[in-house]
KOLVO-93804 format. One record per atom (N, C-alpha, C, CB): residue number from 1; x, y, z. Coordinates in Angstrom, 3 decimals, padded with zeros to 6 digits. Glycine has a CB too. Example, Ala and Ser with C-alpha at 12.3 -4.5 7.8 and 13.67 -1.06 7.14 Angstrom:
+-----+----------+----------+----------+
: seq :       c1 :       c2 :       c3 :
+-----+----------+----------+----------+
:   1 :  013.190 : -005.690 :  007.800 :
:   1 :  012.300 : -004.500 :  007.800 :
:   1 :  013.200 : -003.300 :  007.800 :
:   1 :  011.308 : -004.473 :  009.046 :
:   2 :  012.850 : -002.250 :  007.080 :
:   2 :  013.670 : -001.060 :  007.140 :
:   2 :  012.900 :  000.030 :  007.870 :
:   2 :  014.084 : -000.598 :  005.725 :
+-----+----------+----------+----------+
// end
This chain:
+-----+----------+----------+----------+
: seq :       c1 :       c2 :       c3 :
+-----+----------+----------+----------+
:   1 :  000.825 : -001.511 :  000.036 :
:   1 :  000.068 : -000.277 :  000.053 :
:   1 :  000.920 :  001.387 :  000.097 :
:   1 : -000.838 : -000.503 :  001.386 :
:   2 :  000.515 :  002.362 : -001.112 :
:   2 :  001.290 :  003.699 : -001.040 :
:   2 :  000.924 :  004.411 :  000.323 :
:   2 :  000.896 :  004.705 : -002.343 :
:   3 :  002.087 :  005.109 :  000.911 :
:   3 :  002.257 :  006.379 :  001.647 :
:   3 :  001.581 :  007.235 :  001.288 :
:   3 :  003.352 :  006.892 :  001.673 :
:   4 :  000.508 :  007.940 :  002.327 :
:   4 :  000.530 :  009.162 :  001.801 :
:   4 :  001.027 :  010.436 :  000.811 :
:   4 :  000.589 :  009.306 :  002.375 :
:   5 :  002.525 :  010.416 :  001.644 :
:   5 :  003.628 :  011.174 :  001.140 :
:   5 :  003.873 :  010.819 : -000.291 :
:   5 :  004.860 :  010.949 :  001.964 :
:   6 :  003.996 :  009.482 : -000.517 :
:   6 :  004.234 :  009.107 : -001.904 :
:   6 :  002.888 :  009.254 : -003.436 :
:   6 :  004.643 :  007.515 : -001.590 :
:   7 :  001.360 :  009.719 : -002.793 :
:   7 :  000.622 :  009.934 : -003.255 :
:   7 :  000.572 :  011.568 : -003.511 :
:   7 : -000.178 :  009.269 : -002.684 :
:   8 :  000.960 :  012.147 : -002.926 :
:   8 :  001.104 :  013.784 : -003.002 :
:   8 :  002.511 :  013.951 : -003.172 :
:   8 :  000.581 :  014.672 : -001.623 :
:   9 :  003.391 :  013.393 : -003.948 :
:   9 :  004.301 :  014.492 : -004.444 :
:   9 :  004.183 :  015.090 : -005.162 :
:   9 :  005.168 :  014.378 : -004.730 :
:  10 :  003.290 :  015.234 : -006.490 :
:  10 :  003.191 :  015.453 : -007.663 :
:  10 :  002.922 :  016.836 : -007.029 :
:  10 :  002.254 :  014.610 : -008.626 :
:  11 :  002.339 :  017.359 : -008.497 :
:  11 :  001.323 :  018.790 : -008.199 :
:  11 : -000.016 :  018.342 : -008.153 :
:  11 :  001.353 :  020.049 : -009.435 :
:  12 : -000.504 :  019.542 : -007.037 :
:  12 : -002.383 :  018.683 : -006.615 :
:  12 : -002.395 :  019.860 : -006.883 :
:  12 : -003.289 :  017.856 : -004.936 :
:  13 : -003.609 :  020.032 : -007.978 :
:  13 : -004.680 :  021.609 : -008.467 :
:  13 : -006.024 :  021.493 : -008.082 :
:  13 : -004.883 :  021.945 : -010.261 :
:  14 : -006.212 :  022.486 : -006.566 :
:  14 : -007.994 :  021.970 : -006.423 :
:  14 : -008.447 :  023.483 : -006.375 :
:  14 : -008.620 :  020.846 : -004.660 :
:  15 : -009.740 :  023.416 : -006.650 :
:  15 : -010.301 :  024.658 : -006.279 :
:  15 : -010.878 :  024.906 : -005.064 :
:  15 : -011.135 :  024.958 : -007.063 :
:  16 : -011.019 :  026.299 : -004.759 :
:  16 : -011.460 :  026.704 : -002.990 :
:  16 : -012.351 :  025.483 : -002.512 :
:  16 : -012.600 :  028.390 : -002.766 :
:  17 : -013.632 :  025.302 : -003.425 :
:  17 : -014.386 :  023.986 : -003.045 :
:  17 : -014.291 :  022.779 : -003.102 :
:  17 : -015.176 :  023.895 : -003.401 :
:  18 : -013.769 :  022.894 : -003.448 :
:  18 : -012.901 :  021.337 : -003.506 :
:  18 : -011.860 :  020.771 : -002.639 :
:  18 : -012.166 :  021.231 : -004.667 :
:  19 : -011.066 :  021.859 : -002.319 :
:  19 : -010.342 :  021.572 : -001.157 :
:  19 : -011.210 :  021.467 :  000.370 :
:  19 : -009.277 :  022.697 : -001.133 :
:  20 : -012.210 :  022.345 :  000.779 :
:  20 : -013.119 :  022.626 :  001.727 :
:  20 : -013.788 :  020.844 :  001.439 :
:  20 : -014.211 :  024.272 :  001.369 :
:  21 : -014.214 :  020.689 :  000.533 :
:  21 : -014.923 :  019.334 :  000.568 :
:  21 : -014.218 :  018.497 :  001.046 :
:  21 : -015.347 :  018.805 : -000.571 :
:  22 : -012.765 :  018.827 :  001.065 :
:  22 : -011.835 :  017.016 :  001.333 :
:  22 : -011.730 :  017.304 :  002.711 :
:  22 : -009.865 :  016.563 :  000.475 :
:  23 : -011.605 :  018.705 :  002.724 :
:  23 : -011.776 :  018.376 :  004.395 :
:  23 : -012.707 :  018.428 :  005.443 :
:  23 : -011.118 :  018.962 :  004.962 :
:  24 : -014.180 :  018.849 :  004.668 :
:  24 : -015.187 :  018.323 :  005.106 :
:  24 : -015.538 :  016.674 :  005.418 :
:  24 : -015.895 :  018.821 :  004.325 :
:  25 : -014.684 :  015.980 :  004.368 :
:  25 : -014.798 :  014.874 :  004.139 :
:  25 : -014.313 :  014.060 :  004.983 :
:  25 : -014.472 :  014.695 :  003.187 :
:  26 : -012.623 :  014.469 :  005.270 :
:  26 : -012.209 :  014.055 :  006.392 :
:  26 : -012.521 :  014.185 :  007.748 :
:  26 : -011.394 :  014.280 :  006.341 :
:  27 : -013.609 :  015.250 :  007.936 :
:  27 : -014.453 :  015.734 :  008.942 :
:  27 : -015.288 :  014.445 :  009.106 :
:  27 : -015.282 :  017.115 :  008.555 :
:  28 : -015.530 :  014.582 :  008.479 :
:  28 : -017.124 :  013.440 :  008.699 :
:  28 : -016.479 :  012.042 :  009.052 :
:  28 : -018.323 :  013.138 :  006.906 :
:  29 : -015.130 :  011.492 :  008.025 :
:  29 : -015.059 :  009.848 :  007.943 :
:  29 : -014.440 :  010.086 :  009.293 :
:  29 : -014.070 :  008.872 :  006.564 :
:  30 : -014.386 :  010.959 :  010.090 :
:  30 : -013.558 :  010.905 :  011.366 :
:  30 : -014.616 :  010.568 :  012.649 :
:  30 : -012.725 :  012.463 :  011.592 :
:  31 : -015.867 :  011.654 :  012.324 :
:  31 : -016.685 :  011.878 :  013.483 :
:  31 : -017.493 :  010.527 :  013.055 :
:  31 : -017.569 :  013.486 :  013.623 :
:  32 : -017.908 :  009.854 :  011.607 :
:  32 : -018.561 :  008.725 :  012.167 :
:  32 : -017.753 :  007.275 :  012.101 :
:  32 : -019.884 :  008.629 :  011.438 :
:  33 : -016.315 :  007.465 :  012.325 :
:  33 : -015.902 :  006.183 :  012.730 :
:  33 : -015.684 :  005.413 :  011.262 :
:  33 : -017.064 :  005.467 :  013.775 :
:  34 : -015.869 :  006.169 :  010.245 :
:  34 : -014.907 :  005.614 :  008.868 :
:  34 : -013.828 :  005.474 :  008.769 :
:  34 : -014.864 :  006.184 :  007.869 :
:  35 : -014.021 :  004.582 :  007.764 :
:  35 : -012.357 :  003.955 :  007.345 :
:  35 : -011.175 :  004.460 :  007.703 :
:  35 : -012.043 :  003.962 :  005.990 :
:  36 : -010.094 :  003.840 :  008.272 :
:  36 : -008.945 :  004.169 :  008.584 :
:  36 : -008.025 :  003.313 :  008.036 :
:  36 : -008.840 :  004.283 :  009.807 :
:  37 : -006.937 :  002.880 :  007.574 :
:  37 : -005.529 :  002.146 :  007.131 :
:  37 : -005.341 :  001.375 :  008.278 :
:  37 : -004.141 :  003.136 :  006.812 :
:  38 : -005.511 : -000.108 :  008.024 :
:  38 : -005.314 : -000.870 :  009.130 :
:  38 : -003.795 : -000.565 :  010.234 :
:  38 : -005.335 : -002.320 :  008.453 :
:  39 : -004.044 : -001.020 :  011.532 :
:  39 : -002.921 : -000.275 :  012.520 :
:  39 : -003.037 :  001.361 :  012.285 :
:  39 : -001.175 : -000.823 :  012.087 :
:  40 : -003.587 :  001.629 :  011.841 :
:  40 : -003.558 :  003.238 :  012.322 :
:  40 : -004.857 :  003.586 :  013.789 :
:  40 : -004.117 :  004.352 :  010.579 :
:  41 : -004.255 :  004.315 :  014.021 :
:  41 : -005.245 :  005.093 :  014.659 :
:  41 : -006.125 :  006.265 :  014.100 :
:  41 : -004.643 :  005.550 :  015.600 :
:  42 : -007.520 :  005.967 :  014.352 :
:  42 : -008.257 :  007.090 :  013.155 :
:  42 : -007.782 :  008.035 :  013.549 :
:  42 : -009.850 :  007.380 :  012.978 :
:  43 : -007.927 :  008.440 :  014.716 :
:  43 : -007.825 :  010.106 :  015.030 :
:  43 : -006.483 :  010.664 :  014.311 :
:  43 : -007.691 :  010.463 :  016.867 :
:  44 : -005.289 :  010.271 :  014.860 :
:  44 : -004.169 :  010.513 :  014.167 :
:  44 : -004.367 :  010.726 :  013.191 :
:  44 : -003.374 :  009.817 :  014.135 :
:  45 : -004.713 :  009.688 :  012.056 :
:  45 : -004.638 :  009.469 :  010.743 :
:  45 : -005.152 :  010.753 :  010.276 :
:  45 : -005.360 :  008.237 :  010.259 :
:  46 : -006.356 :  010.617 :  010.347 :
:  46 : -007.135 :  012.188 :  010.108 :
:  46 : -006.501 :  013.627 :  010.448 :
:  46 : -008.431 :  012.236 :  011.021 :
:  47 : -005.972 :  013.835 :  011.553 :
:  47 : -004.996 :  014.822 :  011.627 :
:  47 : -003.533 :  014.698 :  010.687 :
:  47 : -004.697 :  014.854 :  013.089 :
:  48 : -003.267 :  013.914 :  010.529 :
:  48 : -001.791 :  014.153 :  009.775 :
:  48 : -002.576 :  014.252 :  008.109 :
:  48 : -000.339 :  012.458 :  010.054 :
:  49 : -003.965 :  013.954 :  007.608 :
:  49 : -003.927 :  014.243 :  006.896 :
:  49 : -004.591 :  015.412 :  006.620 :
:  49 : -003.985 :  013.493 :  006.502 :
:  50 : -005.189 :  015.635 :  007.718 :
:  50 : -005.583 :  017.293 :  007.406 :
:  50 : -004.577 :  018.300 :  007.709 :
:  50 : -006.828 :  017.803 :  008.268 :
:  51 : -003.479 :  018.461 :  008.255 :
:  51 : -002.016 :  019.005 :  008.204 :
:  51 : -001.468 :  018.772 :  006.637 :
:  51 : -000.979 :  018.120 :  009.394 :
:  52 : -001.308 :  017.747 :  006.243 :
:  52 : -000.789 :  017.855 :  004.666 :
:  52 : -002.177 :  018.886 :  003.713 :
:  52 : -000.631 :  015.794 :  003.887 :
:  53 : -003.163 :  018.911 :  004.383 :
:  53 : -004.184 :  019.518 :  003.099 :
:  53 : -003.909 :  021.162 :  003.692 :
:  53 : -006.354 :  018.826 :  003.125 :
:  54 : -003.788 :  021.250 :  004.920 :
:  54 : -003.847 :  022.517 :  005.130 :
:  54 : -002.212 :  023.108 :  004.944 :
:  54 : -004.554 :  022.723 :  006.578 :
:  55 : -001.082 :  022.333 :  004.944 :
:  55 :  000.033 :  022.886 :  004.248 :
:  55 :  000.491 :  023.503 :  002.483 :
:  55 :  000.739 :  021.906 :  004.553 :
:  56 : -000.663 :  022.490 :  002.002 :
:  56 : -000.664 :  023.121 :  000.345 :
:  56 : -000.517 :  024.327 : -000.171 :
:  56 : -001.719 :  022.970 : -000.262 :
:  57 : -000.239 :  024.561 : -000.948 :
:  57 :  001.008 :  026.255 : -001.225 :
:  57 : -000.034 :  026.625 : -001.988 :
:  57 :  002.973 :  026.294 : -002.268 :
:  58 : -000.961 :  027.972 : -002.142 :
:  58 : -002.079 :  028.700 : -003.182 :
:  58 : -000.758 :  029.139 : -004.248 :
:  58 : -003.244 :  030.371 : -002.349 :
:  59 : -000.699 :  028.345 : -005.312 :
:  59 :  000.284 :  029.217 : -006.803 :
:  59 : -001.059 :  029.693 : -007.791 :
:  59 :  001.657 :  027.722 : -008.070 :
:  60 : -001.691 :  029.189 : -007.963 :
:  60 : -003.008 :  030.556 : -008.743 :
:  60 : -004.278 :  030.497 : -008.301 :
:  60 : -003.394 :  030.448 : -010.483 :
:  61 : -004.720 :  031.475 : -008.966 :
:  61 : -006.112 :  032.201 : -008.169 :
:  61 : -006.834 :  032.715 : -009.338 :
:  61 : -005.779 :  033.619 : -006.973 :
:  62 : -008.506 :  032.543 : -009.191 :
:  62 : -008.877 :  032.925 : -009.995 :
:  62 : -009.344 :  034.646 : -010.338 :
:  62 : -009.565 :  032.066 : -009.997 :
:  63 : -009.018 :  035.227 : -011.676 :
:  63 : -009.535 :  036.486 : -011.147 :
:  63 : -011.023 :  036.851 : -010.738 :
:  63 : -009.211 :  037.341 : -012.050 :
:  64 : -011.025 :  037.843 : -010.308 :
:  64 : -012.447 :  038.267 : -009.807 :
:  64 : -013.443 :  037.953 : -010.765 :
:  64 : -012.572 :  039.760 : -009.510 :
:  65 : -013.625 :  038.223 : -012.047 :
:  65 : -014.231 :  038.150 : -012.887 :
:  65 : -014.783 :  036.579 : -013.157 :
:  65 : -013.518 :  038.784 : -013.750 :
:  66 : -013.614 :  035.942 : -012.837 :
:  66 : -013.848 :  034.200 : -012.822 :
:  66 : -013.345 :  034.063 : -014.853 :
:  66 : -016.314 :  033.557 : -012.245 :
:  67 : -012.882 :  034.800 : -015.427 :
:  67 : -012.654 :  034.264 : -016.424 :
:  67 : -011.348 :  033.636 : -017.026 :
:  67 : -013.053 :  034.979 : -016.989 :
:  68 : -010.189 :  033.774 : -015.486 :
:  68 : -008.842 :  032.872 : -015.841 :
:  68 : -008.560 :  032.664 : -014.746 :
:  68 : -007.609 :  033.390 : -016.620 :
:  69 : -006.960 :  031.571 : -014.704 :
:  69 : -006.405 :  031.553 : -013.595 :
:  69 : -004.985 :  032.212 : -013.636 :
:  69 : -006.433 :  030.255 : -013.171 :
:  70 : -004.796 :  032.780 : -012.849 :
:  70 : -003.068 :  033.858 : -013.040 :
:  70 : -002.271 :  034.003 : -011.390 :
:  70 : -003.570 :  036.142 : -013.686 :
:  71 : -001.612 :  033.858 : -011.456 :
:  71 : -000.229 :  033.995 : -010.389 :
:  71 : -000.873 :  034.463 : -008.907 :
:  71 :  001.078 :  035.416 : -011.012 :
:  72 : -000.662 :  034.267 : -007.811 :
:  72 : -000.883 :  035.108 : -006.799 :
:  72 : -000.443 :  036.582 : -007.154 :
:  72 : -000.204 :  034.575 : -005.627 :
:  73 :  000.468 :  036.900 : -007.219 :
:  73 :  001.038 :  038.361 : -007.596 :
:  73 :  000.111 :  039.101 : -008.278 :
:  73 :  002.281 :  038.360 : -008.476 :
:  74 : -000.315 :  038.211 : -009.535 :
:  74 : -001.102 :  038.834 : -010.690 :
:  74 : -002.131 :  039.149 : -010.291 :
:  74 : -001.350 :  038.143 : -011.790 :
:  75 : -002.829 :  038.031 : -009.160 :
:  75 : -004.298 :  038.335 : -008.828 :
:  75 : -004.191 :  038.995 : -007.468 :
:  75 : -005.304 :  036.965 : -008.790 :
:  76 : -003.228 :  039.113 : -006.795 :
:  76 : -003.050 :  040.898 : -005.821 :
:  76 : -003.518 :  041.918 : -006.302 :
:  76 : -001.618 :  041.577 : -005.602 :
:  77 : -002.278 :  042.412 : -007.859 :
:  77 : -002.287 :  043.445 : -008.756 :
:  77 : -003.714 :  043.872 : -009.344 :
:  77 : -001.391 :  043.058 : -009.803 :
:  78 : -004.664 :  042.780 : -009.439 :
:  78 : -005.543 :  043.377 : -010.052 :
:  78 : -006.920 :  043.449 : -009.030 :
:  78 : -005.680 :  042.663 : -011.395 :
:  79 : -006.813 :  042.811 : -008.098 :
:  79 : -007.606 :  043.433 : -006.859 :
:  79 : -007.221 :  044.675 : -006.065 :
:  79 : -007.654 :  042.471 : -005.871 :
:  80 : -006.221 :  044.663 : -006.363 :
:  80 : -005.304 :  046.329 : -005.747 :
:  80 : -006.101 :  047.832 : -006.540 :
:  80 : -003.044 :  046.325 : -006.546 :
:  81 : -005.578 :  047.339 : -007.829 :
:  81 : -006.279 :  047.757 : -009.108 :
:  81 : -008.286 :  047.957 : -009.193 :
:  81 : -005.719 :  046.426 : -010.195 :
:  82 : -008.532 :  047.395 : -008.916 :
:  82 : -010.099 :  046.970 : -008.728 :
:  82 : -010.495 :  048.327 : -007.394 :
:  82 : -010.295 :  044.819 : -008.005 :
:  83 : -009.486 :  047.967 : -006.396 :
:  83 : -010.130 :  048.768 : -005.441 :
:  83 : -009.537 :  050.131 : -005.369 :
:  83 : -010.091 :  048.129 : -004.151 :
:  84 : -008.775 :  050.706 : -006.040 :
:  84 : -008.221 :  051.870 : -006.514 :
:  84 : -009.578 :  052.512 : -007.577 :
:  84 : -006.627 :  051.466 : -007.337 :
:  85 : -010.006 :  051.769 : -008.458 :
:  85 : -011.198 :  052.212 : -009.005 :
:  85 : -012.174 :  052.522 : -008.528 :
:  85 : -011.569 :  051.655 : -009.610 :
:  86 : -012.483 :  051.808 : -006.949 :
:  86 : -013.712 :  051.765 : -006.375 :
:  86 : -013.796 :  052.929 : -005.395 :
:  86 : -013.951 :  050.437 : -005.744 :
:  87 : -012.599 :  053.665 : -005.172 :
:  87 : -012.199 :  054.081 : -004.454 :
:  87 : -012.757 :  055.604 : -004.741 :
:  87 : -010.964 :  053.660 : -004.382 :
+-----+----------+----------+----------+
// end
C-alpha cells in the first residue's frame, strides 16, 4: 500500500471548493467512525491528512471576474487596481 507521502509528491490542483470538500470529508469520516488504514489510529490519521491539506501552497487564483487563472502576484495586482477604481 502506498504511503500518503508518495501520493502527494506531485502537483495537485484544487479549487477552493474542492479543498473545502476534502477537509469536510475527512472530518465527517473521522466523526462517523469511517474507514482508516489497518494499524492506524483513526484520530491520528485524520489529523495527519488534515495537516497535509493545510500546508498546500496556493500558486494560482481565479481572477475576480472568473475568466482565467493567474499567479498569486497577478491576482493581488488586479485586486489592488479594482480597489483603487472603487475608491
